[in-house]
N, C-alpha and C positions, 0 to 999 in steps of 0.2 A: 564509629567507623566512617572514614571519609577518604575519598580519592577524587582529585579534581579532574574536570574535563571541560573542554572549551564550550561554554554556554550549555552545559548539560546538567540536569538536576538528578542527583543521586541521593539515596537515603542515608541518614545518620542513624546508626543503631546504638541505642543507649540501653545496655543490658539486652533485654528481649523486647523492648519497646521501640518502635520505629516512628520517626517523624520526618517530614520533608524539610529541606533547608533551601535557602535561596541559591540560585545559580552563582557560581564563582566567576567573576570577570576580572578585568584588569584593575589593579589598585588605582584608586582615585581618592579625592578628599572625602567622598561620601561612601567609600568602600574600603575600609581600613583592612589591610592584610592581617592574617592571623599571626599569633606569636611565632617567633623564629623557629621554635621546636617543630612547627608544622610545615616549614618550608620544604622539607624533603618529600612531602606528599605530592607536591606539584611537579609531576614528572612528564605530563603530556604537553607537547609543543603544538603551537598553532602555526605550523609551517606554511609557507606559500606554495601551494601545490598547483598553481596555474601552469598548464602545459603550453609551451611556445616552441616555435621551430628551433630556437637556440638551446632549449632544454630537452629536446627529444632524446630518447635513449640512443647510445651509439649503434645498436643493432637495427635501429629504425631505418627502413628503406627510403630511397629517394622519392618513391611514389607517396609514401606516408607524409613525408615532409612537404611535398608539393600540395597534397590535399589539405594539409593543415594550414598552409599559407593561403590557399584559396578560401578556406573557411574564415580565416582572419580578415580577408578582404570583404567578405559578405558581412561579417559582424561589424566591421569598422565603417565601411563606406556605403553599404546597401541597406542594411537594416534601418527601419524607421525608429524613432525614439521608443524605448521599451515601455509598455504598460506596467503599472506597479506589480501585477501578478506574475510578470516574467522578467522583472528587473532584478538581477542577482544581488545588487546592493540593497534592495528592499527585502527580497525573499530570504536571503541568507544572512539575517541579522537577528540580534536579540537571542531569544531562546532557540531559534532555528539556525544559528551559526553552525557551520559544519565542523565535525571532528575529522581532521584530514590525515590521521594516521591510525593504524591499528594498534591495539594495546595487547601484548601477549599476557598470559596469566600472571597477575601481579597481586601479591598478598597485600591486603589493606591493614593499616594499623588501627588497632582498637583504641579509641580515645578514652573511653570510660566504660566500665562494666565488663561483661564477658558474654560470650555466646555459649549456650548449653552444648556440651559435647554430643548430646543426643540429636541435636538439630542437624539434619542431613538433607540437602536438596539444593535447588537452584532457581533463580528467577532470570528469565531471558526475555528480551524484547527486541522488536524489529522496527525499523524506520528508514526513511530516505536520507542518504548522506552521499554527496557527490565524491567520486574518486578523484576527480580533478575539478578545481574551481572553474566554473563556466566562463568562457570568453565571449559568449553571446547570450541570447535570451534563455531564461531558465525558469521553469515552474517548480514549486516545491515537490510535486509528485514525480519529477524527473530524476530524483536522486537514486543512486545505487543503494541496494539493501545493505544495511549494516546491523549486525546483531550485537547486543550488549548483554553480558551475563554476569551475575554474581553467584558464585558457587560457595555454599556454606557447608563445611564438613570439619569434624574434629575440633570444633571451637575456633575455626579460622574462616575468613571470608576472602575469596579470590575474585578479582574483577578482570574481565577480558572483553575486548571489542574486536570483532572480525567482520570483514565484508563477506557477503554471500558470494562465493566464487561462481557467478553466473557466466554464461557464454559471453555476454556483453562485457562483464568485468574483465575476463581473461583476455579477450581480444584487445581491449583498450589498455590493459596493463602491459601487454607485449608491445603495443604501438607507442606507449608513452604519451598518449593523447586521446581525447574523445574521438570515436570513429562512428558509432551508431547514433543516428539522429534522435533528438528528444521528441517525444510524442506530443506532450501538452504544450510545448512552446515552439514547435517546429514551424508553425504557420504565423508569420509575422510580416504581413504586407505582401503584395503581389510579386514584386521583383525579387525580394529576398526568398519567398517561398519557392518560386520557380528555380532560383539559383541553388537553393538547398536540395530541391528534388533532383536536379541534374547532378549535383555533387554526390548525393547518395547513390544514384544509379552508377556513376563512374566508380565509386568505391566497391560496389558489389562486382561489377565487371572486372575490376582489377584484382579481385580476390582478397580484398582486405577483410571481408567477413561474408558469411553465408547466412542469410536470414532464416533459412530452414533450421539452423542449429539453435535458434532462439534469440530474441532481442529483449526479453523481459528483464525486470529489475529485481524481482523477489523482495520488494521493499514494503509490503503492506501489512503482513500479519505472520503469525506462526500458528500451526495447528498440529496436534498429535493424533494421528489415526493410522490404521493399518500397521500398527506397531512401529511407526517411524515419526520423527519430528520433521516437519516441512516448513520451509520459508516460502511464502506465497505472494504472488502478484498476478492479477487477472489477465495480463497480456501474454502469459507463457505457462509452460508446465510447472508443476511444483519442483522445488529443489530440496532434496533430502539433506539434512544437516544432523550433526551429533555434538553433544557436549561430553568431553572426555572427563576422566576421573580427576585430572589435574586442573580442570576448569577451562581448558581450551575449547574453541569452537571450530569444528571442521565441516567443510562442505563435501558431502558424499557425491552429489551430482544431480543432474536433471533426471526426473523420474517419470516414466511413461506407463507404469503398471503393466509390464509385459507387453508393451506395444498397443494396449487397448485404449489408452488416452493419447490421442493423436494431436489434439489441439489444447488450447488454454482451458483453465477452469477458474471458478471464483476464488477469491482470497478468503472467503468466509464460509467454508463447509460446515455442516452441522452433524455431530455424532450423537446417536441415540445411546445413552449409557446403559439402557436395558438390553437392547438387541446387539449392540456393538457395530451397527451399520453406520456408514457415513454418507450423507446426502450432499450433492453438489450440483453445479450447473455451469454453463458458460453462456455468454451473450456474444453476438457477432454483428458486424456491419452488413453481412449478406445473409440471405435465408439459409437455414432457419435462424431467426434472430435470437432465439432462446432454446437451449437444449438442457433437459433435466436428466440426471443420472445418479447412480448410487454405487457404493462399494459395500460388499457384504462383510460380515464379521471377520472373515479371513483375509480381507484386503483385496479381493478380486473385484475388478470393475464390472458392473453389469451393463446391459445394453442401453444405448441412448434413447431418450424419449424427446424427439423434436417437437417443439411447441409452435406449430404453424399458425395458430390463432393470434399470435403476436405478429401483426402485419407490417410493422415498421421498426427500424433499429432504435432501441431504447437503452438508457443507461441503467442497467440492472446490476447493482453492485452487491447487494445482499438479499437474503430471503429469510423465511422463518419455517420451522418444522413443528408440527404437532404430532400426536400419536397416530393420526390418520391422514394428515394432509401436508402438502407443501404450499406455501403462500408467497406469491411474487407481486411486486409492484411495478406497474407500467406508468411512469411518472412524466412530468413535463420537462425533465432533463433528458435530452435525446442525443443521439450520435448524428453529427452534421455530416451528411454524406455527399453534399454538393461541393465537389472539389473546387469549382470555380468560385463559389462564395467564400470558401476558406482562403483561397489564394488572394481574392480581391479584398476581402474584409479583414482577414487575419483572425486571430483569436484561437481558442481551443477547438479541437475536433468534437468536443462535447459542449453543448450549449442548451439554452432554455427555449421552449416552445410554448408561449402563453396561450396559444389557440387550442392546445390539446387538453382533453379532460382526463385527469389521472384515473387509473383503474387498479383494482386489486384482483389478482387471479388466484384461484384455489384449485388444486389438482390432488387427487389421491396419491399417497406416497408410493403406492405400487402400481400406478396406472401403466397400462401397456402402450398407450398412445395418448395424444392430446385431445381425444374426443371427449374425455371426462373433465377437461379444463373448463372452469366457469369464471367469467370475467364480470366484475361489478364496478360501475362507475362510482368514484368517490371524489367529487369535485373539491379541489383545494388540498388534497392529501398527497403530499410529495415527500416520500421517505427514501433515504439512501441506506439507512441501517435499520435493523429490527432489534427490539429489546427482548420481547417475549411473545409467545402465542400459545393458544390451547384450544381444545374442543370442549364445548359445553356438554353437560350431561344429556341434553335433549337429542344429541346426535346430529342436529341440523345446523348448529351455530358454531362459527369459529370466531375467536377473539384475537386481535393483533394489537400489540402495544409498540409504538415506535415514535422517534422524534420527527415531527413534521416540520419541514423547512418552510419558513414563511416568506423567504426572499430568494427564490430560486435563481433569479438573474445574477445574483452575486456569488453563486456556489463555487465557481472556479476562478472568477476574475477578482472578486473582493471578498475573500473568506472572512476578513475582519468585520464585515457587515452582515454576515449570515446570522439569522435568528431562528431558533427552533423551539417548538413546544412539544412536550411529551404527551401523546394522545392515545386514546383507546378506541378502536373501531370494532363493532360487533356486526357480523353479517349472517343473515339467514340464508343458508345455501339453497333452500327450496324456493323461497319467494324472492329473496334479494331485496325485500321491502323494509324489513325491520332493521335498518341500519342505525346504530347508535354511536354517537361520536362524543367522547368525553375528553376534556383537556385536564391533564394532571398538574402540569408544572409550567408556568409561564416564565421561562428563563432560558438562557443559552445552555447548551448541553454538550459535554464532551463524552463520547462513547469510548470506553476502554474495555476491550475483550480480555478477560483473564481466564485461562484454561489450566485446570489442574489435573 
């Protein structure tokens, strides 16, 4: 089973055995194209989707064309040379080259063997993929969310790729060009940052978009809870999506849980399979910097638990849940809130603070407020994701397993230099003294979340 995609890796299914194959790229001396009978499988085009004033849609207003021209001036004449982390030629290359067109449900040809008729289900993944090729600075995390699904049913496999139809996607689709600024690559030198800030303000005042309706990308993960499938990104509300019987992917819309979720939430919620509850949080650049909450088994959001004991904005991307506790990490990767530093120095709004001592915070799952939150200093323990956690039988000890980032200064700027170790930390909640730190695996690690 094979269907080509621009620099995308898809499985080959040989009867019921699956194996990974190398990405398919342009033919060359070292990359011989397959036999001619396979040529019809190569249906996806790598079209040039760079928006420019000459290519704007006919219905695009004069205001949109004017703003796009101003943005081109910033990109061409004001921006300093791009760092590798925000240089589109570097970022959108190799395995990260974008897929610039959606693919409607397309039946895949079986090359060898067969799929059991009883096999019925789907695999769906999420990831960043720009709707328009960037004309200025671009970070990998700035891409629009695109879902790729393989639907298997009745001995057939159907491949489909669709963008998550976020507010940002719809606004820019209608405009025919990027409108909402990038978060991770928006600060690129003093003059360019000021110019982009002014341009963004004028776009809002001109009614090009309303940030209240959401500026998120829904490009980070997928989670099934509250009897719905959500595409998630931590800068916005979840977007409910569905996979149809024909294998198509539809966006239902931005979901606020009956108005009870007014702000963003993590892209990594945790669902307890025994109780049916889902636990989540959000972090913020303003107090409270961390807020913990949950959804009951019926999907109703419960009240927020602001964590005021986190006294500065930290990059809290993921957390862990045990039967009794929620575990958070306050690490040396922080939110840079000094706007002048961002404007003058450039770089991402998220950066490293080597003077900070990492901490692990533990709070009961059903805490009414943050008075029960306990923080423990764990020097050198910087985690972005959690792998597993549990309570020991003594009732006083929690165990956390996570990949520890050994080079935090490279986390967003040079991800190719990031090195992680899988480590286990045990904390005595009573004394906090019996901290045991064990290294499991001294190698780089890719975390893949698979939810069934």
